[in-house]
C-alpha positions, 0 to 999 in steps of 0.5 A: 311679151308673148304670153304662155297661151300664145306659145302653146297655140304656136306649138300646136300649129307647129306640130300640125304643120309637121307631116311626119312623112318618112324620107325615102328615095324619090325622082327629084327634090324641089326646094322651096325658096325663102329667107331660110337657107336651112332648106338648102342645107337639108336638101343638100343633106338629102342628096348626099344620103342618096335620096334623089339624083336631081334638085330643083331650087325654085323662087325669085326674090321678095321684099324680105330677101332682096337685100340678102339674096339679090340674085334670087333665092333659088340661085343662092340656094344653088350656091349653098348646095354646091358649097356643101358638095352637091355637084353643079350638074345635079342642081336646076334653078327655077328663078321666076316663082313668087308663091308656092303655086308657082314654085310647083307649076314652074318646077314641073315645067322646067323638069318637063323641058329637061325630060326628067322622069318624075314619079315622086318628089321630095318637097323641102320647105320650112318647118312651119310650111310642110303641110301647106306646101304639100297641100299645094303640090297635091292640088297642082301636080296630083300625078306624082307622089309627094314626100313633104319634109323640112329641117328637123328642129323644135319650135324653140330652136327655129325661133332662135335661128330666126331671132324674131319670135313674133315674126315666127308666130306671125308666119305660123298664123299665116300658114295656118290661115292659108290651109283654111281658106285656100282650098275653097279658092282652088289653090290647094287640096282640102285637109281636115283641120282639127278644132283645137288647131282652128281655135289656136289659130283664132287665138293667135289672130285675135292676139294680133299675130296678123302681119302674114295674114291675107284677106279671106278673099285674097289671091294667093301670096 
């Protein structure tokens, strides 16, 4: 049973992750791989709305996706986007990245090989990682403008789509922890964390929502 306090704390972290960026046309979109095919769906929708001429899907596979996405998350995202009507020649695949930093660095390298002119990027991630993805991208590729977006949905709808409430709260706690410790490790830019957000994270941590946490001195995961 998840307490009312835990749900309230999760909602606070969810709201903090939402960057509120206005979607606008950019040079390229980078879709960050994961278990969530909604990232591919949203990226395809943005393409059809004329928001970018080119997409990069980036990620290898992980312990949570190797059975469902054996060809790699980025490749499955590409297949999904093509199913949704995106031309195959508008989609690049970066298949090696295993964390958010590598997503950005490897995608940048791929775009340089392709001689793509990039001044702005639509960064498409899961709803609970908008801010984390943005902070990482700003650190590693500061020369471009970043617009961080995700599938518009409520926390309740996202929990329903995943089917595992405890896992979602664990992931929210993990994303928030990284926002708090990774800047000091050089992995992302520093952002002001409101006291109420920090307190919500600490309550979730103390309540046992810890499966996605890393040691404070851990390398990026």
